[in-house]
Every structure is written in C-alpha cells, then in structure tokens.
C-alpha positions as CSV (number, residue, x, y, z in Angstrom):
1,M,83.6,103.8,144.9
2,D,80.8,102.7,142.6
3,T,81.8,100.9,139.4
4,V,80.0,99.8,136.3
5,Q,81.1,97.5,133.8
6,A,79.7,96.8,130.2
7,A,78.0,93.6,129.6
8,E,79.9,91.2,127.3
9,S,77.1,91.1,125.0
10,R,77.8,94.6,124.0
11,F,81.0,93.3,122.3
12,A,79.3,90.6,120.4
13,D,79.3,92.2,117.0
14,V,82.8,93.9,117.5
15,P,84.7,93.2,114.1
16,N,88.2,91.9,113.8
17,Y,88.9,91.5,117.5
18,D,88.0,88.0,118.2
19,Y,90.0,87.5,121.3
20,D,88.8,86.4,124.7
21,P,89.3,88.9,127.3
22,E,91.1,88.2,130.8
23,F,91.0,90.3,133.9
24,V,93.4,91.5,136.5
25,D,92.2,92.9,139.8
26,T,94.2,96.2,140.5
27,G,92.5,97.0,143.5
28,D,89.8,99.7,142.9
29,V,88.8,98.0,139.4
30,E,89.1,95.0,137.4
31,M,91.3,95.6,134.0
32,A,90.5,93.8,131.0
33,Y,93.1,92.8,128.7
34,V,94.0,90.8,125.6
35,D,97.1,88.5,125.8
36,T,98.1,86.8,122.5
37,G,101.1,85.4,120.8
38,A,104.3,84.2,122.3
39,G,108.1,84.5,121.8
40,E,111.0,86.6,123.1
41,E,109.5,89.9,122.6
42,T,106.6,91.4,124.6
43,F,104.7,94.4,123.4
44,L,102.4,96.1,125.7
45,C,100.0,98.3,123.8
46,L,98.2,101.1,125.6
47,H,95.2,103.0,124.1
48,G,94.1,106.5,125.0
49,E,91.0,108.7,125.4
50,P,88.3,107.7,124.5
51,T,89.3,104.4,122.9
52,W,90.0,100.8,124.0
53,G,92.1,97.9,123.0
54,F,90.1,97.4,120.0
55,L,92.1,100.4,118.5
56,Y,95.1,97.8,118.0
57,R,93.3,95.3,116.1
58,K,95.0,96.0,112.9
59,M,98.3,96.0,114.6
60,I,98.2,92.7,116.6
61,P,98.7,90.3,113.9
62,T,102.1,91.9,112.9
63,L,103.3,92.3,116.3
64,E,102.1,88.8,117.0
65,S,104.4,87.6,114.4
66,R,107.4,88.8,116.6
67,G,106.2,87.9,120.0
68,R,103.5,88.3,122.9
69,V,101.1,91.1,122.7
70,V,99.4,92.4,125.7
71,V,96.6,94.8,125.2
72,P,94.8,96.2,128.3
73,D,91.7,98.4,128.4
74,L,92.3,101.3,130.8
75,P,89.9,101.8,133.8
76,G,87.0,103.4,132.5
77,F,87.3,102.2,129.0
78,G,86.5,98.9,127.0
79,R,85.7,95.9,129.1
80,S,87.3,97.2,132.0
81,E,85.4,98.3,135.1
82,K,84.5,101.9,135.3
83,F,84.1,104.4,138.1
84,A,80.6,105.7,138.0
85,D,81.6,109.1,139.5
86,R,83.7,111.4,137.6
87,D,85.4,112.6,140.9
88,D,86.8,109.1,141.2
89,Y,89.0,109.5,138.3
90,T,92.3,110.8,139.4
91,Y,95.8,110.6,137.7
92,D,97.3,108.7,140.6
93,R,94.5,106.1,140.7
94,L,94.9,105.5,136.9
95,Y,98.7,105.4,137.3
96,D,98.4,102.8,140.3
97,A,96.1,100.7,138.3
98,L,98.4,100.5,135.3
99,E,101.4,99.8,137.4
100,T,99.7,97.2,139.3
101,F,98.7,95.7,136.1
102,L,102.3,95.6,134.8
103,L,103.4,93.9,138.0
104,E,100.6,91.5,138.6
105,L,101.4,90.1,134.9
106,D,105.0,90.2,135.8
107,L,105.8,91.7,132.4
108,R,109.4,92.0,131.5
109,D,111.6,93.1,128.6
110,V,108.7,95.0,127.4
111,T,108.5,97.2,124.2
112,L,105.8,99.7,125.4
113,V,103.6,101.0,122.5
114,C,101.8,104.0,123.7
115,Q,99.5,106.7,122.3
116,D,97.5,109.5,123.8
117,W,96.8,108.8,127.4
118,G,98.4,105.5,127.1
119,G,101.7,107.7,127.0
120,L,100.8,110.1,129.8
121,L,100.4,106.9,132.1
122,G,102.7,104.3,130.5
123,L,105.7,106.5,130.1
124,P,105.9,107.4,133.7
125,V,105.3,103.7,134.7
126,A,108.2,102.9,132.4
127,A,110.2,105.7,134.2
128,N,109.4,104.3,137.5
129,N,110.0,100.6,136.6
130,P,112.9,100.6,134.1
131,E,114.1,97.1,134.8
132,R,111.0,95.8,133.0
133,F,111.3,97.8,129.7
134,A,113.4,97.1,126.8
135,R,112.4,99.7,124.3
136,L,109.7,102.7,124.0
137,V,107.5,103.7,121.2
138,P,105.6,106.7,122.1
139,M,103.1,107.7,119.6
140,N,100.8,110.9,119.2
141,T,101.3,111.6,123.0
142,G,103.4,113.6,125.4
143,L,104.6,114.3,128.8
144,P,103.0,117.6,129.6
145,D,103.9,119.2,132.9
146,G,101.7,122.1,133.0
147,T,104.4,124.6,131.6
148,G,103.7,124.3,127.7
149,G,100.1,124.9,127.2
150,M,97.8,123.0,124.7
151,P,96.7,123.7,121.1
152,E,93.2,125.6,120.7
153,V,92.0,122.2,119.1
154,W,92.5,120.5,122.2
155,H,90.7,123.1,124.3
156,E,87.5,122.6,121.7
157,F,87.8,118.9,122.2
158,L,88.0,119.4,126.1
159,E,84.9,121.3,125.9
160,T,82.7,118.9,123.8
161,V,83.7,115.9,126.0
162,E,82.9,117.7,129.1
163,T,79.7,119.4,128.1
164,A,78.0,117.5,125.2
165,P,74.5,116.3,126.3
166,D,74.7,113.2,124.2
167,L,78.3,112.2,123.8
168,D,78.8,110.0,120.7
169,I,82.1,108.2,121.1
170,G,82.0,106.9,118.0
171,Q,81.8,110.2,116.2
172,L,84.6,111.4,118.6
173,V,87.0,108.8,117.4
174,A,85.8,109.6,113.7
175,G,86.8,113.0,114.2
176,G,90.2,112.0,115.2
177,C,91.0,109.9,112.2
178,A,92.1,110.8,108.6
179,S,90.0,107.7,107.1
180,D,86.4,107.0,107.1
181,L,85.1,104.6,109.6
182,D,82.3,102.1,108.8
183,D,79.2,101.8,110.9
184,A,80.6,98.4,112.5
185,V,83.8,100.4,113.8
186,L,81.9,103.2,114.9
187,D,79.6,101.0,117.1
188,A,82.7,99.1,118.5
189,Y,84.1,102.2,119.9
190,R,80.5,103.0,121.2
191,A,80.2,99.5,122.6
192,P,81.7,100.0,126.2
193,F,79.3,103.1,126.9
194,P,75.8,102.0,127.0
195,T,74.8,104.8,129.7
196,E,76.0,108.2,131.2
197,E,77.6,106.5,134.1
198,H,80.0,104.5,131.7
199,L,81.0,107.9,130.1
200,A,82.5,109.2,133.3
201,G,86.0,108.4,132.4
202,A,85.7,109.5,129.0
203,R,84.4,112.7,129.9
204,T,86.8,113.3,132.8
205,L,90.3,112.3,131.3
206,P,90.9,115.3,129.0
207,G,90.5,117.7,132.1
208,L,93.0,115.8,134.0
209,V,95.9,116.7,131.5
210,P,97.8,119.3,133.4
211,L,97.6,123.0,132.1
212,D,99.2,124.3,135.4
213,P,102.5,123.0,137.2
214,D,100.3,122.7,140.4
215,D,97.7,120.4,138.7
216,E,97.7,116.8,140.0
217,A,99.4,115.0,137.0
218,A,102.1,117.8,136.5
219,A,104.4,116.5,139.2
220,P,104.3,112.8,138.0
221,L,104.9,113.7,134.4
222,A,107.7,116.3,135.3
223,D,109.4,113.5,137.3
224,A,109.3,111.0,134.4
225,R,110.9,113.6,132.2
226,E,113.7,114.1,134.6
227,R,114.0,110.3,135.1
228,F,114.3,109.8,131.3
229,A,117.3,112.2,131.0
230,D,119.3,109.1,131.9
231,W,117.6,106.7,129.8
232,E,120.0,104.6,127.7
233,K,117.3,102.2,126.1
234,P,116.2,102.4,122.5
235,V,113.4,105.1,122.0
236,F,111.3,105.3,118.7
237,V,109.2,108.5,118.7
238,L,106.5,107.7,116.0
239,F,103.9,110.3,115.0
240,A,101.3,110.9,112.6
241,E,101.5,113.6,109.9
242,S,98.0,114.9,110.4
243,D,97.4,114.9,114.2
244,P,96.7,118.7,115.0
245,I,96.5,118.0,118.7
246,T,99.9,116.1,119.4
247,R,102.1,117.0,116.4
248,P,103.4,120.3,118.0
249,A,104.6,118.2,120.8
250,R,106.6,115.7,118.9
251,D,110.1,117.5,119.1
252,D,109.5,118.3,122.8
253,L,108.9,114.5,123.4
254,A,111.8,113.5,121.5
255,G,114.0,115.8,123.3
256,V,113.3,114.1,126.6
257,F,115.0,110.8,125.6
258,P,118.9,110.9,124.9
259,T,118.4,107.9,122.5
260,A,115.6,109.0,120.4
261,D,117.7,110.7,118.0
262,D,119.3,107.3,117.3
263,Q,116.2,106.3,115.2
264,P,115.0,107.8,112.0
265,E,112.7,110.6,112.3
266,T,109.5,108.9,111.1
267,W,106.0,110.4,110.4
268,I,103.0,108.3,109.3
269,S,101.4,109.8,106.2
270,G,97.6,109.6,105.8
271,A,97.2,109.4,109.7
272,A,95.8,111.6,112.1
273,H,95.4,111.4,115.9
274,F,94.2,107.7,116.0
275,L,97.1,106.5,113.8
276,Q,96.6,102.8,114.7
277,E,93.0,103.2,113.0
278,D,94.0,105.0,110.1
279,A,97.4,103.1,109.3
280,G,97.8,100.3,111.8
281,E,99.5,97.8,109.6
282,T,102.2,100.5,108.6
283,V,102.8,101.3,112.3
284,A,103.0,97.8,113.3
285,E,105.6,97.3,110.5
286,E,107.6,100.3,111.7
287,I,107.7,99.0,115.2
288,V,109.0,95.5,114.2
289,A,111.7,97.1,112.1
290,F,112.6,99.2,115.3
291,V,112.7,96.0,117.3
292,D,114.8,94.2,114.6
293,R,117.4,97.0,114.3
294,T,117.7,97.2,118.1
C-alpha cells in the first residue's frame, strides 16, 4: 500500500494549535497525535470527516484544566499518513489503526469524546475494550448498521465528495458550520490535503457508511450496538441543534446506551455539524460538568 503524508511546513500557519505532534506506528500507517495536559482524567478526542485534530483547538484548554487530552488525526487526515489509493481505505483497517493507537499508548480510564466518523470508529473500539473507558461523550454521530437509511442532505454530501473535480476541504467544513470561518481557519482545514492523492480518505469515508446490512461496516457497528446494551458506565449524548445530517439519529443513538437517560438531554445552540468549531468552549464546559457529576 502506497502512503503519502503532508509536509510539516503545510501546518506552519495553523492558528491556535501550537502543539508538537507525536506519532504512533499502527502497522499500516503512522498516526499523528497531540498529547497535552496531565491529571487523573484522560480525554480521547476523535474527529470525523474531513477534519483533523485542529477541530478540537477551542476545547483543549478547558479539558486540559481537568486532565490529559489526547487528540489523534485519523489515518488519511491531518498530519497522519494517508493511503494514496481509495481502495485501501476499509472500515476494518481504520478500526484496527485506532484500536492499535489506544493499546500502544496504553490509554486507560478514558473519557471518549467523539464526533462524526470519530464515533463510527471510536464507539466500537470502546465497546470492544470496555476496561479502558470510563465515560462516553458521542456528539453528532451514530452507530448506523445499514437498516435506518440516511437523510437526503447526507446523500448530497456523499455525491459532492466523491465526484467534485476540485474538492475544497475548507469550504466543505464551512458548509457544516453555523458560524463563519475566517481565511486562516479555512486554510488550516485545507493544510493536510496538498494534492489529489492526499484526498483519497476524504473522498472515500462517506461511502463506507453502511446503507445496507451487508455493507462492510454494518456488522461491527451492529455488534457495538449489542455490546452497549449491557453498558453501565456514564454516557452523555451531546448534539447540536442545527445539524441536519445527524440530528435525526440522536434519539436512536441515546437509546443504545442504558445510562444515557441518566444525563440531561442537552442540545448545543448556535452549532451545526462541526459543533467543536461553532461552540467548542461551550461543548468543553458541558463535558467537564459531565465528568464532575459522574
């Protein structure tokens, strides 16, 4: 498998994310991550498609005040290595990379904070490694097993990322935000993608979301749903008010976890799909409050 990796110089002007990256060899690719803060709590923050760890920059200071914050870039995104061929992106390969990352860093007592594809990968990793997780905070994500379908706006997004001749990741992220993004932020989201080869993951991941129970990702996601039926640890399902893609999945996701109803039903106002970008400080405060009460 051929891989590519964005030069570090691409990230020289990224605003408000002044952390030196570290790297873990997961077998197929090296995953980059930020590791900051210290304390009894460990927050593992997982981004989705087509962003990278930069998405959590507004949340890190508040989370860091309570403990260690680990923010990886998923394979194909950020400073991590990317498969150059779209066919090399499979659900199982991405899952294995994230699980290997968790084990290589020997993360324990983790509060998982996950959004979009961060949930599609991170929640099954938690389901299969429950001894390493203390709490879950799924945000604007789901556990689709191929039986529920996806909203029309998602199908439009899928067609765009798969077929657009010049895919502008900055504008793609902007379209998923309720707030306006300045040029420096747009360029930060573009930074990991200097050439078409680097876009292979961003173009491929939406098509890996299962729309049929026979799709590759359907079985591991369905298995996670079953495993969570016996989950006894705290779960705080935290969604944005204005996300047309995942908002319809909120109640289904909350129903997967027996403890979700123990937490207040909370919607982040003024935020869309990328709620970390729109209201990161508020989201982080809600998470810290959740940790404090559990």
